N, C-alpha and C positions, 0 to 999 in steps of 0.2 A: 677739646671742647665739637671743634666744625670739622676738624681731619684726621684726629685720632690723637692717641701717644708721639708713634715714629710713620709720618708721611713715606719717608724715604728708607730703605733695609735693600742690604744686601743677601742673596739668596745663598743657595751653598758653594758658588759655582763664582761667589764677588760677584756675582753681577747685579746690577743696582737695580731697582725696581721702586714703583710708586704705588703704592696701594691706601688707599681712604676709608678708616675706621672711624668714621664720627660715632657720638655718643649722642646723639638726639634723642627727646623723649619728639612720642605723636604728635603732639600739640601745636611742638615747632613749628612744625610744617604750615604753613600757607594751605588756604583751600581747597587748590589745585594739588596738595600735595609735593609742594616743589618749596626746595629751602636757600637759599643761594649765601656766600661769602667770597672772596677776595684771595686769594694764595699767593702767597710770595711777592704780595702789592700791587701784584696788574694781573694770575690771570682768573678768572671765573667761574669758579664752582660750584657747579648747582645740580643737587637729588632730586631726583623725582623718585617719589616713594607715593603713589595713589592709592594706598590706605590706610598710611599714615601710622602705620606701624614701628616702634621705637629701634632704631636702627642694632641695638647692639644684641636684636634678638635677629636679626636679618643679614641677609650676607647679597655683595651686588651685583645683579645678572650681568650687566655690559654697564661697556661705557662709552662718548661718546668727546672727540679730541678735535680742535681746531682751529690749525696755525695758524701764525698770523698773516700765513698766504692764503689764508681762508677755505687749505685742503682739507677734508675731514676724514676721522677717524675710527670707526668700532672697533673697539678691542672686546671681546668677548669676556664677561670673568668679571670685569672692573680692573683688574689687576694691569699696570702701562708698566710695560717690560723695558731694557735697556735703554735702551733707543728714544723710543717716548717717554719716558723719565728725567732724559739728559736735558732734552728739549724742554722741557719745565723747564728742568732746572736753571736751563738756560732765556728763561722766559719768552723761547721762538712760537710757544701756546700759546693761543688768547683764551680760551674756555674749554671745561671739561664740565659733559653731561654726565654724572652717572644714576646709572638706574638702576630700583631696585623690584620686582616681582616681575 
């Protein structure tokens, strides 16, 4: 429900991707439009959905990833590429913020 059915996928070239596809109703978001959970036991994932739209009706516009070293990277479209996905899987990422709208 929070991450979606298959967050890690392989693209047509067998490259690893990380794509969150939560199935969250709008009422589940806090007053400030956020909802958070822990992914893989240590990666804080926060969804920012200011309109509180049901997530199955919208797509992410971008994501920000923050490494355990403090480095932050903006990911347009919200789909993490091979290097970023591997860093998440290897627990080298501390947090991911996924933005809608």
